[in-house]
MINU-724560 format. One record per residue (C-alpha): residue number from 0; residue in one letter; y, x negated, z negated. Coordinates in steps of 0.5 Angstrom, whole numbers, plus 500, padded with zeros to 3 digits. Example, Ala and Ser with C-alpha at 12.3 -4.5 7.8 and 13.67 -1.06 7.14 Angstrom:
BEGIN
+-----+---+-----+-----+-----+
:   k : r :  yy :  xx :  zz :
+-----+---+-----+-----+-----+
:   0 : a : 491 : 475 : 484 :
:   1 : s : 498 : 473 : 486 :
+-----+---+-----+-----+-----+
This chain:
BEGIN
+-----+---+-----+-----+-----+
:   k : r :  yy :  xx :  zz :
+-----+---+-----+-----+-----+
:   0 : m : 154 : 775 : 244 :
:   1 : k : 158 : 780 : 239 :
:   2 : k : 157 : 779 : 232 :
:   3 : s : 157 : 785 : 227 :
:   4 : l : 162 : 786 : 222 :
:   5 : a : 157 : 784 : 216 :
:   6 : d : 155 : 777 : 220 :
:   7 : k : 163 : 775 : 220 :
:   8 : i : 164 : 777 : 213 :
:   9 : e : 157 : 773 : 211 :
:  10 : q : 160 : 767 : 216 :
:  11 : y : 167 : 767 : 212 :
:  12 : l : 164 : 767 : 205 :
:  13 : k : 159 : 761 : 207 :
:  14 : v : 165 : 757 : 210 :
:  15 : l : 169 : 758 : 203 :
:  16 : i : 163 : 756 : 199 :
:  17 : d : 162 : 750 : 203 :
:  18 : r : 170 : 748 : 203 :
:  19 : s : 169 : 749 : 195 :
:  20 : e : 168 : 743 : 191 :
:  21 : e : 164 : 747 : 186 :
:  22 : k : 160 : 750 : 192 :
:  23 : q : 163 : 757 : 188 :
:  24 : i : 168 : 762 : 190 :
:  25 : e : 171 : 768 : 186 :
:  26 : i : 173 : 774 : 191 :
:  27 : q : 175 : 781 : 190 :
:  28 : r : 172 : 786 : 194 :
:  29 : t : 178 : 790 : 196 :
:  30 : e : 182 : 784 : 198 :
:  31 : l : 176 : 782 : 202 :
:  32 : a : 175 : 789 : 205 :
:  33 : e : 182 : 789 : 207 :
:  34 : t : 182 : 782 : 210 :
:  35 : f : 176 : 785 : 215 :
:  36 : s : 179 : 792 : 215 :
:  37 : c : 173 : 795 : 212 :
:  38 : v : 171 : 799 : 206 :
:  39 : p : 169 : 795 : 199 :
:  40 : s : 162 : 798 : 200 :
:  41 : q : 161 : 794 : 206 :
:  42 : v : 163 : 787 : 203 :
:  43 : t : 158 : 789 : 197 :
:  44 : y : 152 : 790 : 202 :
:  45 : v : 153 : 783 : 205 :
:  46 : i : 153 : 780 : 198 :
:  47 : s : 147 : 784 : 196 :
:  48 : t : 143 : 782 : 202 :
:  49 : r : 145 : 775 : 205 :
:  50 : f : 147 : 772 : 198 :
:  51 : q : 141 : 773 : 194 :
:  52 : e : 137 : 767 : 190 :
:  53 : k : 132 : 767 : 195 :
:  54 : f : 137 : 764 : 200 :
:  55 : g : 140 : 759 : 195 :
:  56 : y : 146 : 763 : 192 :
:  57 : r : 147 : 766 : 185 :
:  58 : t : 152 : 772 : 185 :
:  59 : e : 156 : 775 : 179 :
:  60 : s : 160 : 781 : 179 :
:  61 : r : 165 : 785 : 174 :
:  62 : r : 168 : 791 : 176 :
:  63 : g : 174 : 794 : 174 :
:  64 : g : 182 : 793 : 176 :
:  65 : k : 181 : 785 : 174 :
:  66 : g : 174 : 785 : 177 :
:  67 : f : 171 : 780 : 182 :
:  68 : v : 165 : 777 : 185 :
:  69 : r : 163 : 770 : 184 :
:  70 : i : 158 : 767 : 189 :
:  71 : t : 155 : 760 : 187 :
:  72 : r : 151 : 756 : 192 :
:  73 : f : 145 : 752 : 189 :
:  74 : t : 141 : 746 : 191 :
:  75 : i : 134 : 744 : 189 :
:  76 : s : 134 : 736 : 189 :
:  77 : s : 127 : 735 : 189 :
:  78 : d : 124 : 733 : 195 :
:  79 : i : 119 : 738 : 196 :
:  80 : c : 115 : 733 : 201 :
:  81 : t : 114 : 728 : 196 :
:  82 : i : 111 : 731 : 190 :
:  83 : n : 105 : 727 : 188 :
:  84 : d : 105 : 726 : 181 :
:  85 : a : 106 : 731 : 175 :
:  86 : e : 113 : 728 : 173 :
:  87 : k : 116 : 730 : 180 :
:  88 : f : 112 : 737 : 180 :
:  89 : f : 115 : 739 : 173 :
:  90 : q : 122 : 736 : 175 :
:  91 : l : 121 : 741 : 181 :
:  92 : i : 119 : 747 : 176 :
:  93 : n : 124 : 746 : 171 :
:  94 : e : 130 : 746 : 177 :
:  95 : l : 127 : 752 : 179 :
:  96 : e : 128 : 755 : 172 :
:  97 : e : 135 : 752 : 171 :
:  98 : n : 137 : 755 : 178 :
:  99 : k : 134 : 762 : 176 :
: 100 : m : 129 : 762 : 181 :
: 101 : l : 123 : 762 : 176 :
: 102 : d : 124 : 766 : 170 :
: 103 : p : 121 : 762 : 163 :
: 104 : k : 115 : 766 : 163 :
: 105 : e : 113 : 764 : 171 :
: 106 : s : 115 : 757 : 170 :
: 107 : s : 110 : 756 : 164 :
: 108 : m : 105 : 760 : 167 :
: 109 : l : 105 : 755 : 173 :
: 110 : k : 105 : 749 : 169 :
: 111 : h : 099 : 751 : 165 :
: 112 : i : 095 : 753 : 171 :
: 113 : v : 097 : 746 : 175 :
: 114 : l : 095 : 742 : 168 :
: 115 : s : 089 : 746 : 167 :
: 116 : v : 086 : 745 : 174 :
: 117 : s : 089 : 738 : 175 :
: 118 : s : 085 : 735 : 169 :
: 119 : t : 078 : 736 : 172 :
: 120 : l : 081 : 732 : 179 :
: 121 : k : 081 : 725 : 182 :
: 122 : d : 088 : 722 : 182 :
: 123 : e : 088 : 723 : 190 :
: 124 : d : 086 : 731 : 189 :
: 125 : r : 091 : 731 : 184 :
: 126 : q : 097 : 729 : 188 :
: 127 : h : 094 : 734 : 194 :
: 128 : l : 095 : 739 : 189 :
: 129 : y : 102 : 738 : 186 :
: 130 : n : 104 : 737 : 194 :
: 131 : s : 100 : 744 : 196 :
: 132 : v : 103 : 748 : 190 :
: 133 : a : 110 : 745 : 191 :
: 134 : r : 110 : 747 : 199 :
: 135 : a : 107 : 754 : 197 :
: 136 : l : 113 : 755 : 192 :
: 137 : n : 118 : 752 : 198 :
: 138 : e : 115 : 757 : 203 :
: 139 : y : 115 : 763 : 198 :
: 140 : l : 122 : 762 : 195 :
: 141 : n : 125 : 760 : 202 :
: 142 : l : 128 : 753 : 199 :
: 143 : n : 130 : 750 : 205 :
: 144 : q : 134 : 756 : 208 :
+-----+---+-----+-----+-----+
């Protein structure tokens, strides 16, 4: 099966990121466009659609003569399947906020809701709540992609 140009650019960028110790690369759109014999807007399209935060990537760009695009892959270290206490749950929420997958207001709201609901639950039900909310966040944010 023949890969599209967008697929080839995506794969190329992912290989570069994987080979980088910091899991981060800086590229110039025009240079990458020349490499793939395409226009810079094609590169921009690939970056904006396939390197989103919901897929575990953060992008920064600066336009102009010395412009660049920086793509960073981040990971969430918490194991979503074993979150069964408040400490691990809040650690996950904090990591999501640090990685800019949740903004501070969303993070604060989630913590407040879970604390409020869990205060009336038995230990076993409280563990189930932490796990359920963590799994729901995993699904919503596509953390395993």
